C-alpha positions as CSV (number, residue, x, y, z in Angstrom):
1,M,2.1,-14.4,12.4
2,G,4.1,-16.1,10.0
3,V,4.4,-16.4,6.2
4,D,0.7,-17.0,5.8
5,N,-0.4,-14.3,7.7
6,W,1.8,-11.1,8.3
7,S,1.9,-7.3,8.4
8,L,4.8,-4.9,8.1
9,G,4.5,-1.3,8.9
10,L,6.9,1.3,7.9
11,G,7.5,5.0,9.0
12,V,7.4,7.9,6.2
13,F,10.1,10.3,7.5
14,A,11.1,13.7,5.9
15,T,14.9,13.8,4.8
16,S,15.2,15.9,8.1
17,G,14.2,12.9,10.2
18,E,10.5,14.5,10.8
19,P,7.9,11.6,11.0
20,L,5.4,12.4,8.3
21,G,3.2,9.4,8.4
22,M,3.0,5.5,7.8
23,V,2.5,2.9,5.2
24,T,1.8,-1.0,6.0
25,L,1.9,-4.0,3.7
26,R,-0.4,-6.9,5.0
27,A,-1.2,-10.4,3.5
28,K,-2.9,-13.6,4.2
29,D,-1.9,-16.9,2.7
30,F,0.7,-14.8,0.6
31,P,2.6,-17.8,-0.6
32,V,-0.4,-19.0,-2.7
33,V,-2.6,-16.0,-3.2
34,R,0.3,-13.7,-4.1
35,E,-2.0,-10.6,-3.0
36,V,-1.2,-7.6,-0.3
37,T,-3.3,-5.2,1.1
38,T,-1.8,-1.7,1.5
39,T,-2.6,1.2,3.8
40,S,-1.2,4.7,4.0
41,W,-1.5,7.5,6.3
42,L,0.2,11.0,6.2
43,G,-0.3,13.8,8.4
44,T,-2.7,16.5,7.0
45,A,0.5,19.2,7.1
46,H,2.2,17.1,4.7
47,H,-0.7,16.5,1.9
48,G,-0.2,18.0,-1.4
49,Q,3.6,17.7,-1.9
50,G,3.6,14.1,-3.6
51,L,4.9,12.4,-0.4
52,G,2.0,10.4,0.2
53,T,2.3,9.0,-3.6
54,E,6.2,8.6,-3.0
55,A,5.4,6.3,0.0
56,R,3.1,4.2,-1.5
57,L,5.2,3.7,-4.5
58,G,8.0,2.6,-2.3
59,L,5.6,0.1,-0.6
60,L,4.3,-1.2,-3.9
61,T,8.0,-1.5,-5.3
62,L,8.6,-3.7,-2.5
63,A,5.4,-5.8,-2.9
64,F,5.5,-6.4,-6.7
65,D,9.4,-6.3,-7.6
66,H,11.0,-8.0,-4.3
67,L,8.3,-10.3,-3.0
68,G,6.3,-11.2,-6.1
69,A,3.0,-10.0,-5.4
70,E,0.5,-10.4,-8.0
71,A,-2.0,-7.8,-6.7
72,A,-2.5,-5.1,-4.4
73,R,-5.5,-4.0,-2.4
74,T,-6.6,-0.9,-0.8
75,E,-9.6,0.8,0.5
76,V,-10.4,4.3,0.4
77,F,-13.1,6.5,2.2
78,Q,-15.1,7.8,-0.5
79,D,-14.9,11.3,0.5
80,N,-11.1,11.2,0.8
81,H,-10.3,12.6,-2.6
82,A,-6.5,12.8,-2.1
83,S,-5.8,9.2,-1.2
84,Q,-8.2,8.4,-4.1
85,A,-6.0,10.5,-6.5
86,V,-3.0,8.7,-5.2
87,S,-4.5,5.2,-5.7
88,R,-5.6,6.1,-9.3
89,K,-2.4,7.5,-10.2
90,L,-0.6,4.4,-9.3
91,G,-2.8,2.4,-11.3
92,Y,-5.4,0.9,-9.0
93,E,-8.8,0.0,-10.5
94,S,-12.3,-0.1,-8.8
95,D,-13.0,-3.5,-7.3
96,G,-16.2,-2.5,-5.6
97,I,-17.2,-1.2,-2.1
98,S,-16.9,-2.2,1.5
99,R,-19.0,-1.3,4.5
100,D,-17.8,-0.9,8.0
101,A,-19.4,0.3,11.3
102,R,-17.8,3.2,13.5
103,G,-20.1,3.1,16.2
104,S,-23.6,3.1,15.1
105,E,-22.3,4.8,11.6
106,V,-21.9,3.0,8.5
107,L,-18.6,4.0,6.6
108,T,-18.5,3.1,2.7
109,S,-14.9,2.9,1.4
110,D,-14.1,2.1,-2.3
111,R,-12.1,-1.1,-2.6
112,L,-9.5,-0.8,-5.3
113,R,-7.0,-3.4,-6.7
114,L,-3.9,-3.0,-8.7
115,S,-2.8,-5.9,-10.7
116,R,1.1,-7.1,-11.7
117,A,0.1,-6.0,-15.1
118,R,-1.3,-2.4,-14.5
119,W,1.9,-2.0,-12.1
120,A,4.3,-2.6,-14.9
121,H,2.9,0.4,-17.1
122,V,3.1,2.5,-13.8
123,T,5.5,5.4,-14.2
124,K,8.2,5.0,-11.4
125,V,10.9,7.2,-9.8
126,D,14.1,5.6,-8.7
127,V,13.1,3.4,-5.5
128,V,15.9,1.3,-3.6
129,V,15.0,-1.1,-1.4
130,D,17.5,-2.6,0.7
131,G,17.7,-5.7,3.0
132,V,15.2,-8.1,1.4
133,D,17.2,-10.8,0.7
134,A,17.8,-11.2,5.0
135,C,14.3,-11.3,5.5
136,R,12.5,-12.8,2.5
137,H,11.7,-16.0,3.9
138,M,9.5,-14.2,6.5
139,F,7.3,-13.1,3.8
140,Q,7.4,-16.1,1.2
141,G,8.3,-18.9,3.4
């Protein structure tokens, strides 16, 4: 891995320190393309509390406001209504579908994309990102 192909996985924790889930930010050819892919997972016991939205908001703040991304992409199973709602709330728009194999079964996901222009209009809570300056070269070159 290097600035042309990287992945950053981050844990999502409650203020008590309890692990709740994780989010990831990945990019290929980022210095040129300026596009990231986001994924997120939150334990089902923690759904419906706004924690998934908050975690993804933090990830997108890092991508757009600190690393200079121009777009973020994600894929969501079509029957995952909670994740669909989080993505739409954060401004992602439809960008087609993807089809993947799980054993002998085909899974269809909605591909969603969030542009920098739409990100500028997302209602955001205060997100603090620390330590980026020391490692920015690992993401941007």
